[in-house]
Structure formats: structure tokens, C-alpha cells
N, C-alpha and C positions, 0 to 999 in steps of 0.2 A: 633381739628385744627393740634396739633404738635404727635398727637397720633397715627398719621397716614401715619407721614413721620420718616423711622428709626432717631432714635437718636443717636448720633455718636459722642466720644471725640477729640476734634484737636488732631491731629499727632500720633493720632490710624492709625493699620490698618485696620478698622471699617472706619475711617476716608475714607482714601483716592479707598476705593471697591465703599463708598459711591456717592463719587465723580467722580469718575471709569463714575456708572457705569449712571449718571451724564449725563456722558457726552456722553455717548453711545444712548442717549433717545435723546440728544440734538439734537444729527448725526443724530442717522434715525429720531427722523421731520422733518429735514431738506431734508433726502433726500425726501422723499416720499411727499415732498412736492415739489419738484423738478421738477422732477422727469412725477407724476402721477395727485396725486390735483392740485395744481398753476395749470398747463395749461388743465383742465379740466371743474374748475371754471373759469379761464376768457369764456371759447368756452361757458359755459352756458351763458353768458351775465346777466345775473341775479343780479337785486343789495344787493335783500337780501345773495345772496352768497358770493357775495365778500365784502360786510358786515362779514363776518363772517370770513373767507378766512382773513381778516386785524386783528381781532378781536386772532384769531392764530399762526396770526402772530409775535401782542407785546408779547399774553400769552410767545411763545418762543423766544422775546428778553429779557422778561423778567427774564425766569430761565438762560438764557445764564448770561445775564447780575449780576447772585447771582455766579456763578462759574468761571471769566472765571473775573467780577469786581473789586474793591477796596472789600479790606477783611470785613470793614466794612457793606456792605450789604450780604455778607454770610447766617447772620441771620434771616433772607428774607426769605432765600430761601424754609422751608414750606409756608409761604404764595402763594410763587411762583407757587410749585407743585399744589396746590392744584387748583389754578385761569391757571395751562395752562391745570391738568385734563379735568375738568372742560371745558373748552374749546371746546379740542377736544374730548369727549363727545356730547355738541353742534352741533359739527359740522358737527361726525358720522352721527347724528338721523337727520342735515336737508340734507347732501351730498344725502339718502336712497334716497329722492324723483325723483332725475336725471336719467332720462331713459337714460338709457347702449345703448348705439350702440352695433350693432350685434358683437355675440364674441369675447365679449370685459370683463374685469369687471366690477362689476357697482363698482361709485364714493362713492357710502357710504360703502360697504365694503370694499376697497384700505383705508379711513377715523375711515372704525370701525375697518381691522389689525395696524394703528398709533395709535390713539386711546389707541385698549387694551395691546398694546407692551408697553409705554408709561407711562402708569398708573402699568401696571407689576413690570416695569425696581423703579422706583419711592414711591411706596407706599411700606406696610408693607403688609406683605403675605397672611393676609386676606382679608382687607383692601380694593388692588389690584387686588387682586380674585373676589370679588364682582361686583366692575366699569368694572372690565373686560370682568364680566360676565354681567352682566346687560347694557352697552351699545352695546355690541353683536347680543346681545336678542333684541335691539329695534331697532339695524336693522336690522335683522333678516325679524322682525312682520312688518315692514317695507317697502322694501321687495314682501313680501308680499301679502300687505293690499295696498301698495301705485300706485301709479302711472304708475314705474315701473314695473314691470307688469309679474313677472321674478315670475317662476313656485315654489309649496312648495319645492318639493324636493331639484330644487336648489335650493335655500333658503338658502334651512335649510345644507346643508352641502361649501355651500360661505359664514354662519356663522360659520362654524367651523373651517376655516381658523382660520378668528382671533383666535378666541379660541385658534385651536392647537400654534400660532406664541405667544399669553401671555405665555399660558404655557412652552414656550420654556423660555420665556424669563424671568418666573416665575423662569425658572430651572437654570437659569443663574445666576438671580439674586441672590437665596436665599442658595446656592447654594456658591457663591460668599463671603455674609453676612456672612455663616456658615464658614468659610473658617476662612473671617478676621476677626469674634469670637476669633476661634479657637486660630489663629495666638497671637494675643493680649494679650491670656488667656498664650497659651508657650512664647511671647516675655517680658512678665513680670516674669515668670522664669529664660527666661537670662538672664535676666536684673540684675534681682535682685542674678543670683550667677556671674554674671560677678561684680556686684559690687562688691561683699563683694573680690571679685579675688583680684580687682585694691585698692580695701583698705589693704589686706592682704601682696601682693604685695608690697606698697605708706609704709604702717607699715617697712617688713623685711627691703625695701631699710629708711625707715627714725633708724628704729634698726641701719643699719651696718654703717651709716655716724653716729652717737650715740658714737658707739663705739669708730668706728679711730679717734670723739673725744676727748678722754678717753686715749683710746694709745696714741693719738700724745701732749696731754696737762697734762695728770696727767700722765702718765706708769713714759713716756720720762722724767718724768721730777724728780718725785723719784727714778732712777735709777736713773739718774746724781745725783744726792746727794748722793745715797747712796752707789757709786764706787767713788767720788770722780769725774768725768769729769767738771762740772763748775766748771771752774777756778775765773771767776770772779763774784764775789761776789753778784757785781748792780745783775747785769744781772741773775741772777739765786731767788732772792726775788722779781728781776718783775717777771721771768717766774713762781713763787711759786702762785703774787699775781693774774694773769692770768691765772692760771690754776682750783686757787678758786675759782674769777668766774664764768668761764666755767662751774664750778659745778652746782655754784646753777641758773642759768638763765638754762640750761640746764632743772631741773627739776619747772622749769617756765610754766605757760601756755602760751609760743610760744615756748621756746626752741630755739630759732635761734638765735644765735652768731653769721650771718657774713652777707657784704648784698656781699662784693664784696670780686668774686670771686678769686681776684688774693692777696687780703689781706694778707693769710697767704703764699701764696710764699714770698712778700715784705718783712714780718717778716725772714725766715727763712734767706732769700740772708743778712739780716744784721747782723743775729747775725754768722753767720760762719767769723772763727779768718781773723784779720787786712792779713797775709800771702795768703791770694788766693787769687788770681786772676777768677774775673767775668767779662762772656760778657750775657745781658741777654739780648732777645726782650722789642720791647713796647707793649703788652703783651695785655692793657687793648683795644685797638682797634683791633688787630688779631678777639674776641669771636661777635665783631659786628654780629647778625642773630642768634645766634647759643643762639635753650632755656636756659633759665635759668637752670635748675636741669642740662644738662649737660656741663653749665659754672659752675656752681659751682664742681662740681662734679673734672671737669679736672682739673680747680686750688686746690682740694685734694693733687688729686695723681699729679699734679706738685709738690707740698707742698713737701710732701711726699719721691719724688725723689732728691731732695735736699738737708734733714733733713739724708738720707739713704749717700747722697755722704758727705756730710762731716763725718758723724759717723762710718760707714765704711768705705770709699776709700785708706784713704793714701793718701790724694792725694793735690794738691793745687792751680786747675785750675777745674773751671766749664764754663761753656757754656748752656740754655736756650735759645733756637729758635721756634718758633711757626710759624706754618704756614695757611693759607686758600686755600683750593684750588677746589674753586668751591662747590659742598658739603659738602667739606671732610678739618675739621678742626684734624691740626696735630700738635702737640707737641715732641721737641726732649731736652731731657737732655742729655751733654757728660759730665762726670768728667774726668782726668787722673788717677786713684788711680788706685789700683793692680787687675781692673776688677774679670770677673767672675768664680765665684768656677765651678770646670768641677762637683760635683752635688751638684750645688744648686737650692733649691727647694722656694718659694719665702711663709717670715717669715708674723710673723700675720699685722704688719705694712702695706707689700707689698702687702701681699693678702686686706686687710680690707678697706686698703685709695686709692689702689692704678685700683690691678684687678678685685674685685668685685665688685666695683659701677659703674668702665666704661662698663663690661660689660652688667652688669643690665642694662644698657641704650643703648643695641647692638653697644661699641666702643670696642675697644681692648688696650691690653698692654704686649708692648713686651721690652722683657730687649737680648739685643746682647751688644760686643763689640764697645764698644768705636775705630775711629782712632785714637785717643789719647793714645789707652792701656788700659783707665778705662772700669768701665762699658755705656752703653743705655743708653736711656727709651726709648721708643717712644710710644707714647699715642694719638691714633684718634679714630673720634665718626666721623659716616658719616652721613650725613643727607636723610633721604626717598622720591623720586620725587612726587615731588604732587601732581604731574596723582593718582599716587598709593592709593587703601582705605583699611584702616585697614581690615584685615582678619577675623574681629568678622564682622565688617558690610557688607562682603561679604558675610557671616552668613545670618545676616538675609532679609540680597539685597533678594538671593538664596531664604532661604525661604520663604518671601511675593512673592517673583514671579508666588511662584507653588502654587496659589491660581490660575491662570489662566487652569491651567492642570486638575488641580477638575474637570470644568466644560464640557466639552471632553462629557465623554459618555452618562452623565441622557440630556446632551443637543443633541444631540443624534434619543434614543430612542424616544425621542421627536416628530419628525419629520418619522422618522419610524412609529412609529403608527397612524400621522394625513394620509401616504403614503398608511399602509393598509386602512383605512377604506373607501378614492377615491375608490381600485381598486375594494372595493369589491361591494361599492359605484355605480359605474360608470362600471359596468361586461355589463351592455346590451350595452352601449356606446362603448366599443372596435371589431373591426371589429374579434381578436384574445387573448377572454378576456385572454385564458391559459397561453399568451406568456409576458402581461400585468405582469402574478401573479409569475408570470418564473420572470423578472427579477427583482423583486421584492425583494426575496429569491433570488436572486443574493449580490444583496444591502445589507439585512440585514444581511449575510454570514461576505458583506465588514462592514459594521457596526462594529461589535466592535470589529474588528482587529485594526481598524483605531480610535477609540472612546478609546483600551487601551494604543494607543502611548499617548497622556498626562503622565497618571500613571504610564506608564512606564520611558519616562524622567522626574517625579516627585522626582516616588524610588530615579528613580543612579545622579537623581540634576541639572538634564538641566532645563537652564532659556535660550535657545538660545543661549549659546554659538555655541565655534568652536567644541567643545566637542561630535560631535554627534555618535551613536554607531550605528552598522549595523539594530538591531532590529526596532531602533529610524528611521531614515535617510529612513528604508526599509515601514514601517507606512507611514511616514509622501508623499512620494510616487506612493504605492496604494490610498492615500487619494488623489490626484492629477489626479493619469491617470484614474479611476473610474471613473471621475465626468466623461470625453465624451462615457466613456462603459454606463455609468447606463442612461444619458441621448441621447444619441442618438438608442441604444436597444427597447427602446422604442414607438419608434416610429413601427417599425416592427410591437406591437402590434394596437396601432392607424391603423395604415393601412390606409384603402382611406374613413377611413369613418370620418364626421364631429363633431364631438363629445364638448361637454359645457365645458367652459374655465374652473373648475377645474377638470374637471377628467387628468389632466399634472399633476401631486406628483412629478417627479421624481428630478423637478427643488428644490424644497423648499431638498432631501436628499439630494444633491447631493451638492449644497450650504452649508446648514448643513457641510458635508464632510470635503472643503476646508475650509468649520467657525476655525476648530474644528485647522485645521494645521497652519494657520493662527495665530492662538491666541498664541501658541507652538513655533513659531520660531521668527526666527529674522526677524527686517524692512526689510531686502527683502527676506526675503520672499515672499508679496506681490505680487514680479514681478512673477516670475508662477507661481504662483496661479492666480495670471490675468488675465496671457498670455492662462489657462489654463479654466477655467473659460466662456473667449471673443470669443474659439477654440471648446466648449460642446456644446456654445446656439445658434452657425450657422447664427450669424444676424452680422459676422464682428467688427469694432468699435465701428457703433451704442450703442450694447455690453456697452460699454464703459459710457454710459449715463444714465442707467437703473437701480431699486434699488438695481437690484440685488452687480454689482459690485456695488457699493456704499455702502451696507452693507459687505462687505470686506476690506469697504478701510476704515471706522466705525471701526471691527476690528482690521484690523489696529493700528489706532492710540490709540483705547481702549488699546493696550495692549503692547507701548509704556508707559502712560501717566499712569499705573499702574506699569514699570516699573521704570520711572522716581520717582514716588512719593515714589516705599520703596525705591527705592534710599536715598532719601532726611529725609526719616520718618528714617532710619536707620544710615545715619550721626549727625541728630539731636536727637536720640536713644545715642549714643555713648561718646553725648557733654554730654546730663543730668548725662549717671552714671556714668561718672568721676566728674562728679563736686561735687553725691554726697559719690560716695566713699572716693575725697580730702576731705569732713567733717566729713565724718565717720572716714576714719585713722587719721585725726587731733584731733578728739576727744580719739580715740583707743589712740595713742601714746605719746601722754598728760600722761593720766591713767599711762600707762607700766613705760614710762621717769619717776616717781616719781614711783610707786612702785614696783621698779630695781636697782634706781639708790641716790634714796634719800639717802640709809647708808651710800654710800659714801662721799655723800655728811658733813651729821654727821663725818667723820674716816674721811678723806683724805684732805674731804675740810678744816676739822677743827686745822689739822696738815697745809695745804698747806699755809693756814690765816695765821698763829702763822710764818710762813717756812721767810710772807714777811716780816716780821714784824724785827727787828737788837735783839729783845729782846733771841732768838733761834743764838747760834752758827753750821755753816751750816758745818762748819768740827770737832764739837764732835760727839767722836764713836755712843755715847748713838740717835747723829739726825738719823746716817745716818742709825743706826740701827734700828728705830723706821719706816721711808723710806724703808727700805726692807721692813719690817711686811708688813707698807700700805699698796706696789706695789703686796704686795703676798695678799693682799683680792681684790684690785682695779683688778687683770689682772684678777684674776678669776670669777668676776662677767663680766669682762668684754667677757672674751669662754665663757661663761656660758650664756643659757639668761633662766631667769623660765621661761618667756612663750612658750620653743620650745616643754614640753614634762611635765609629773606625775616624773619624776626621775631628769630633769634638774629642774625644782623647789623643788623639795629636797638636790641637793647638796649647790645649791643657797642660801635657807636658813639656812645649815648649815653654812655652810661658812657666813652670816653676824650674824647670834645664831654666832655663836663662837668666832666673833672680837667686840659682845657685850661685851661679856669675858675673851676678853684679851687673843683667842688663832686662830695666825692666819692657817688659809690654805687655801693650796696651793693643788687646785683644778683643774678637767681635763675633761670631758666625750673624752672617747676612745672607738674603733672597733666599731661595722655597727652602723649608728646610721637608717641606716631603721629599723632592724632588732627592737632595741631596742625603739624605734616609734609606731613599730608595736604590740610589747609584749603584751600582759590580766594581767596589773599588780592593785590586789585586793588594795585599798586604804588601808584598814590595812595592809595588807604588809606591807606596804610607814609607816600607823605612827607607827609601830610595828619595824622597823626596826635603823629610824630615829630617837626612844627611845633611842633606845639600842648607838648607832652609840651617843649620845650628855649624855649617863650616861660612854661610856668609856673614854668619853675627860673630864667628870670633875672628876672620878674615879678612872681609870686605866692611863693616856696616862702623861707622866710627865711634868710638866711646863716648862723644858729649850728645849721641844724637837725639832723641824721642823717633822710640818705635812703635809703629800702632802695624796690627797683622791682622786682618781678614783673612774671611776663609769665606767661600760659598758656592750654589749653583749659577754658575753663570752659557747659557752656548753651549749648549748640554756637554756641561762640563765641571768639574770641583778645583776653582780654583780658584788660588792660595794665594797671594798680596800681602809682602812689608813695603813700606812705607819711615821713611829717616826722614826725620827734619830735625835740619841745626842752621838754629837760626833761621834764613831768608833760602835758603838752603833746601831742597826734596829730591832723596834718590826712591825708587821704587823695584820692588826685584819680582816676581811671577811665579807662579810655577804652576801647571794643567799635569792636573793628578790623571793617574792612567793614562796623561799621551806617550810614548814613546818617542 
């Protein structure tokens, strides 16, 4: 049984297409029951027909319950679909025995139209087509052989009417299902790409945070000891212990060092010399409501501002103020030091710990003169408005709604085909058949243009928004204006004759034109469309309760439901992608941390652990020299991310290799990074250069020399240089990677 009903995956584009088609079928069924079938059955007074009507209402309610009822009822939708379509088919066959009034459509034909359309919308293409054909053929046979007394030609053409509508519904359903499946495939590809992008962004953010931690705790501590900048030995040893523990935690499974975003700020304030005057705000309350990652970045940047004031400002007064103004969080750090240099540029700590992390989250960091004469650091972050959707959500929503425009042209051609058949079959019923054929040709000429409007809108990315182009507006306007033109001009063809009811073809064609326009447009498109439809039909306000009007309203509700489901799906997809990306980023980050920073635990971490005890003299020259050497290695590892590219990996590996052999290298990547990463380097060339470099370090470079290694893009080549300084003597080695 379930094989007859399309299978869907919850939350996918196919799922909301199926739900939209179910809503469309339910509203269609209701519209025809209220306007024609219900009153017609009640007018017969036949208890059997009334009983069938009640059963069809029950089937309709059951199907509606699986769409709008509790979530647990959705599993019963396949059963509800089969039951509802079966009851509608029985009703179409039974009502075909009702004798029609003069110049009216037989009740069986109307019921067959309803059953065929519902079957074509809800069932799979082949079963839906088979069921619709059987229902229409059964109704036609009864019209010929039953008590209705309809002639064979009339019965044939009236049978083709539900077939034509079923074909149109099938085009609608199948086109949307294909589009839904295509969108699902596209969304899966986009989701994988988005997940990868988010994971890479999160890894980059985490990497910058790790580099900042090493800079703040390891580099600064080693630099202070090597330069004799920490006078209090107890404070120095405590900071060495904290730095060593931070390194060990960094390469552990979690890598999480701080939970309180202001903890580091308080630590830096406490480490200020006693003569400093400090005014600090109650920071804990200010960050209430701020996202955790933003709060952490703001705390880190504030701590770096305090640290820089203590080391470089040369003052004795500090103020840390924090504010929240609606969606804006702001932290201001002022000092009374020497102020800003005219050519000041953000140093490593300023960029890694302040500017880059805040900018990655959409905030800003500004350095300006302080009212006290020193430096003012202003950190600011603004939360997005609650009604704003991420760009990725809006993109998915736009892609999803483009399902609607794709059904326009085939839907129009279905009704035009039926119209041509009616014109040819009813040729003798027209007073002036050439007029009928002429106006059909006019409709045929207009329809492709109007049918192409949705395709244009789809290519332009329009989904019913305000950014209409002249071409789209012209197409929709032509669809509405041509409606009375086509309907009214057929009167000239009919003349004074009394043709059968099936001769009028223009209503279906005009309705399909408006149907396409209303699917494409925003919600308010229904107002001019309905006004034009009522005017064209010429029946006044009574047309508002006719099936054609109901169909336009159903199309509007259907389009609104599709757009709403598209937004829900897009938001849900974003949440799932973000969750998966974070999980993937955590795993990648753990591996990268261990691979990149584990050598520091063995070298700088071991030294810092020893310095935290009282075994080593902090003032001894050999201690300062050891700290200077380890600082050089740590700085190189912070500056050079081995995962950034093959060249970075080579330089990083050489630094670690040299440290293991007692050679402390100060390394840096220079030049155009974009060109460097785009360079086509052969693995064999990289291995050759590395082997030669390591051989030079072992056999040719003096043991007491200071080593500086640089690598970058220069003169269309990747150039690696090793500069060795020994007293006043300098020696340079140079390699061009890729040069044979």
C-alpha cells in the first residue's frame, strides 16, 4: 500500500513538497464539495448518495488529520490517502447515475474531476494516472449507458475534462516532486560544503585562540625571564607553572583552559605593580546575554589590553569600563602612558589576541588616544537583530521556493491542449468557429510568454519579493489582463447558439494563467488576481464562491505553505549543519593541537616546569639564555601553522627537528601568502630542499650561531633562506624550491 504513496524523508525538500500537495488536494476536495457536489447530492434527496457524501467527508477529515493533527498521526497518511481516493472514486461512479439538469455539467463528471485530481496529486505518477483514468472512464461509461442520457460525443468530451485536469495535477505534482528531489540533492551538497566551511572556520578560530594562549602565557613568560623583566621571583615561578600546565591542557583531549571570560583579566590586574591605580568595572554583569564565544573573545582581548598597558605604556593609571547598550556590548581600557606612536601597527599579541578573534565574530577593536594622554582600546560587538536570518538560510529558502515557478509552463500547456481539443470537437457548435480558433491562437501566443515568467523569476532568484524586474512585472500583468480578453472574446465565437457546456474552453486556460501568476507572487497577489477573475467571468460577486475562485485561493495558500515550510527547513538545516560542523571541528582541532603543539610540551613545557620550582636560579645567565632559545622556537611555532600549506609544514618540521638536536631556529613565512599557497610544488622538491637544509644545519652551520629561517614567494619562485649570525659574521644559505 505504501508503495502507491510517495516516500519522504522528514525535514527534506521532498517532505514539504508532499505536505504542500496534500494540503492542495485537501483544499481542492473541500472546494468542489462545498460549491457543486454537496449541494447537488443534497438536492437529489437520495439516501444512498447522502451516505456516500458522508463517507467522503469522513475520508477527507481523516486525510486532513494526518496533515494538521498530532505528529504521531502522520504515519497513517498512506492509509488515509488510499481510503480517501477510493471513496472519491466510488462517489464519482455513483453520482454519474444522477440525471443532470439542462445545460449543466453532470454531477458524476464533477465528482470524477475531484477524484482524478486528488489521485494525481497524492499518489505516485503511474498509480495516480491509472486510478484517474479508471475513474474518468467509469464515469464516462455510466454517462453513456446509465440513466443520465448523455450522448456518446458529449460523454467522451466530458470524460476528457477530468482527464485533462488530472494531467495538469500530475504535471504539478511530478514537477514539484522532481524539483524537491533535485533540491534535496543540491541541499545535501550545499550542506556538506557549508559544514566543511563552518568546520574550517571553527578550526581556524580555535587555532588562533591556541596561538594566543601560547603567546600570552608561554612566550611572554619566557621573554620576561630572558630579559629580566620579572622582579618578583615568586610571581615568576607561579606564572611558569601556570604556563606549563596550560601547555599540557592544550594538547589534551579538550584543550579548554578557561570557563570564566574575565578570569584572565583579573589575573593581569592582580599582576600589575603595586604603584598602579586601577579602576575596574563590575564586568561579570555586563556580559549577561552575550554569546559564550563572544564573551570569551572579549575577555581575552581585554586581558591583552591590560597586559600591553603594563608592559609598554610606561604609566601608572588604568581604567577598565564595560557597557551594554541594547544589542551592543562595549569594553574600554584607558591608560596614562606614552600614547600611540605615529606609525604604530598591531603587534603579534594585538593581532592574535585582540583584533582577529573579535573581527571573526563580527566585532571591532580600535586603538585611539586616551583622555589621560595614553592609549584607549575600545572593544565592541553588536548582536544581529532577532528577525534577521543568516545568509545561508535565505539562500536555501530562495532555492526552495523556486520549486513553484518550475511548474508554470507545463501546467499551461496541459490546459491549452485540452482547449484545442474542445475547439476542434465543438467546431459545429460555434456560430463562427474561425473566431473560436482565432482566440485560441491568441491564448496560445500569450501562454508561452506568461509561462516563461516563472522561469525568468527562478533564474533571477525572485521568490515573491519586492525586487521585480520589468520583464517579470510585464509577464504577470499580461497574465491578468489577458484573462478577460480571452474569456470575453469567446462570446463572439459562440454567438447566439446554444452549445453544450463543454464547448467553453477559455475558463480553464484563463484560470491556469492566473494560477501561475499567483503561485509566483507574494500573498497580496491574490487580490488583483481575484478581482480580474471576477470581472472576467462577468457573474459579479457570486463568482467568489465558485470553484475557480476557490482554486486561486488554494493556490495562494499552497504557495504560502511552501514558503513557510522552506524557511522552517532552512533554519532546521542550519542548526544541524552547525552542530555537525562543531563536532567535526573538535576532532580536527584535537588532532592539530596534538600534532602542532606537542613538541612545545616536551621543550618549553619541560623548561617552564623546572622554572616553577626553586631548583633553577632565575637570574642565572644560562637560565636566561635557555628561555631566549625556547622563546624563539615557540614564537616560530605560533607564527607558522604547519597545516596552512606544504611550505609551512616544511618550515615547522625543520624548527621542531632542529630543536630536538639543540639548534634553536627563529623562523618566519614572508611575502605574498596567496601566491605561496597557489604555487605548484612537487613533493620530491620539498623533500630535496628539506634534506639539504637539515644537512647544512648538521655539517655546515656553526654551533654557536643565531639561526633565522625565512621562506616566501619571491620573483615567481618559492625561496627559502637560512641566515646564520655569529658575532659580526653572517652567512646565508638559499634554496629555490622547484628549481632543478
